[in-house]
C-alpha positions as CSV (number, residue, x, y, z in Angstrom):
1,M,118.6,118.5,147.6
2,T,121.2,119.1,145.0
3,D,121.2,122.4,143.1
4,W,120.4,120.6,139.9
5,A,117.4,118.8,141.4
6,A,116.1,122.1,142.8
7,T,116.7,123.8,139.5
8,I,114.7,121.2,137.6
9,L,111.8,121.1,140.0
10,V,111.6,124.8,140.3
11,G,111.9,125.2,136.5
12,A,108.9,122.9,136.2
13,A,106.9,124.9,138.7
14,I,107.8,128.1,136.8
15,A,106.6,126.5,133.6
16,V,103.3,125.6,135.3
17,G,103.1,129.2,136.5
18,I,103.5,130.5,132.9
19,A,100.7,128.1,131.9
20,G,98.6,129.5,134.7
21,V,99.0,133.0,133.2
22,V,97.8,131.7,129.8
23,L,95.0,129.6,131.2
24,P,94.0,131.4,134.3
25,V,93.2,128.4,136.5
26,L,96.2,128.9,138.8
27,P,97.6,132.2,140.1
28,G,100.5,132.0,137.6
29,L,102.6,135.0,138.6
30,W,102.4,134.1,142.3
31,L,103.2,130.5,141.5
32,I,106.4,131.6,139.8
33,W,107.2,133.9,142.7
34,G,106.6,131.1,145.2
35,A,108.8,128.8,143.1
36,A,111.6,131.4,143.2
37,V,111.3,131.7,147.0
38,V,111.5,127.9,147.3
39,Y,114.6,128.0,145.1
40,A,116.2,130.6,147.3
41,L,115.5,128.4,150.3
42,A,116.7,125.2,148.6
43,T,120.0,126.8,147.5
44,G,120.7,128.7,150.7
45,F,120.2,132.1,149.1
46,D,123.4,131.6,147.1
47,G,124.5,133.8,144.2
48,W,122.1,136.5,143.1
49,A,119.2,135.3,145.3
50,W,118.3,138.7,146.8
51,P,118.5,140.8,143.7
52,A,116.6,138.2,141.7
53,L,113.9,137.8,144.4
54,V,113.4,141.6,144.5
55,A,113.1,141.7,140.7
56,I,110.7,138.8,140.6
57,T,108.6,140.2,143.4
58,A,108.4,143.6,141.7
59,L,107.4,141.9,138.4
60,A,104.7,139.8,140.2
61,V,103.2,142.9,141.9
62,A,103.3,144.9,138.6
63,G,101.7,142.0,136.7
64,T,99.0,141.5,139.2
65,A,98.2,145.2,139.2
66,I,98.1,145.5,135.4
67,I,95.4,142.9,135.1
68,Y,93.1,145.0,137.2
69,Y,94.3,148.5,136.3
70,L,93.9,148.5,132.5
71,P,90.3,147.2,132.4
72,A,89.3,149.6,135.3
73,K,91.0,152.5,133.4
74,K,89.2,151.6,130.2
75,S,85.8,151.4,131.9
76,G,86.4,154.8,133.5
77,E,87.3,156.2,130.1
78,A,84.1,154.7,128.7
79,G,82.1,156.7,131.3
80,I,81.1,153.8,133.4
81,P,80.5,155.1,137.0
82,T,81.8,153.5,140.1
83,W,78.7,151.4,140.7
84,G,79.0,150.0,137.2
85,Q,82.7,149.2,137.7
86,L,81.8,147.4,140.9
87,V,79.2,145.4,139.0
88,I,81.7,144.5,136.4
89,A,84.3,143.4,139.0
90,A,81.7,141.3,140.7
91,A,80.7,139.7,137.4
92,A,84.4,138.9,136.8
93,I,84.7,137.1,140.2
94,V,81.4,135.2,139.7
95,G,82.4,134.3,136.1
96,F,85.7,133.0,137.2
97,F,84.1,130.5,139.5
98,V,81.1,129.6,137.3
99,I,82.9,129.1,133.9
100,P,86.4,127.6,134.2
101,I,89.2,129.3,132.4
102,V,87.3,132.0,130.5
103,G,84.7,132.9,133.1
104,A,86.2,136.2,134.3
105,I,86.5,137.5,130.7
106,V,82.9,136.4,129.9
107,G,81.7,138.0,133.2
108,V,83.5,141.3,132.4
109,V,82.3,141.5,128.8
110,V,78.6,140.6,129.6
111,A,78.5,142.9,132.6
112,T,80.1,145.7,130.6
113,L,77.5,145.2,127.9
114,V,74.6,145.3,130.5
115,V,75.9,148.3,132.4
116,A,76.6,150.2,129.1
117,V,73.0,149.4,127.8
118,L,71.6,150.7,131.1
119,L,73.6,153.9,130.9
120,E,73.3,154.6,127.1
121,A,70.1,152.7,126.1
122,D,72.0,152.0,122.8
123,L,73.0,148.5,122.1
124,R,75.5,149.4,119.3
125,N,77.4,151.8,121.6
126,A,77.2,149.3,124.5
127,G,78.6,146.6,122.2
128,S,81.5,148.9,121.3
129,T,82.2,149.6,124.9
130,A,82.1,145.8,125.7
131,W,84.4,145.1,122.8
132,G,86.8,147.8,124.0
133,M,86.8,146.2,127.4
134,L,87.6,142.8,125.9
135,M,90.5,144.2,124.0
136,E,91.8,145.9,127.1
137,M,91.6,142.7,129.1
138,L,93.4,140.8,126.3
139,K,96.1,143.5,126.3
140,A,96.5,143.2,130.0
141,A,96.7,139.4,129.7
142,A,99.5,139.7,127.0
143,I,101.4,142.1,129.3
144,Q,101.0,139.7,132.2
145,L,102.4,136.9,130.0
146,A,105.4,139.0,129.1
147,I,105.9,139.7,132.8
148,A,105.7,136.0,133.6
149,L,108.3,135.3,130.9
150,A,110.5,138.1,132.3
151,M,110.2,136.5,135.8
152,A,111.3,133.2,134.3
153,V,114.3,134.8,132.6
154,V,115.4,136.5,135.8
155,W,115.1,133.2,137.6
156,G,117.0,131.4,134.8
157,M,119.9,133.8,134.9
158,W,120.0,133.4,138.7
159,A,119.9,129.6,138.4
160,F,122.6,129.7,135.8
161,T,124.9,131.4,138.3
162,I,124.2,128.7,140.9
163,V,124.5,125.6,138.9
164,N,127.7,126.7,137.0
C-alpha cells in the first residue's frame, strides 16, 4: 500500500473515531489509536512513528480516564456514597445498551436523581445534584472531544512528515 493510500484510509478511520467521540456508538479514542497503529505498520514505522504513537497512546488513556474520573469526582463531592456511585455506574452501562447514543447519559442522570432522592428525601436538591452530574458529564465529553482532535493533529503532523 502506498503512503498516500494508507494516509487517506487512516485519515478516514480517524474521522470516524472523532465521530465516535461525539456520538458514543464506537469507542472513538481507541479507534483513533488503532488507526494510528495501523498507519505505523503500513508505513513501516517511518518518520516520527514512535513519538507520535506514544503521544497518541497517552492522549487515549487520558481521554478514557477523564470520562470516568470527572463524573465520579462530582458524585463524591455531592456526598453520594460508594454504593450510590456503583448504582450510577451500573445505570450508565445498562443505559448505554438500552438507549443507543444517549443511554449512558440518561442512565447516569436518572440514577443520580434516584440515589440523591434516597439520600436526601428532597427532590429539589436531588434535581440539582443530577443537573450537576449532567454538566460534569458534558464537560468530560467536551474534554474527550478536544483530546480526540489533539490525537488527530498529532497523527496529521506525523503523516505530513511521511508523505512529503
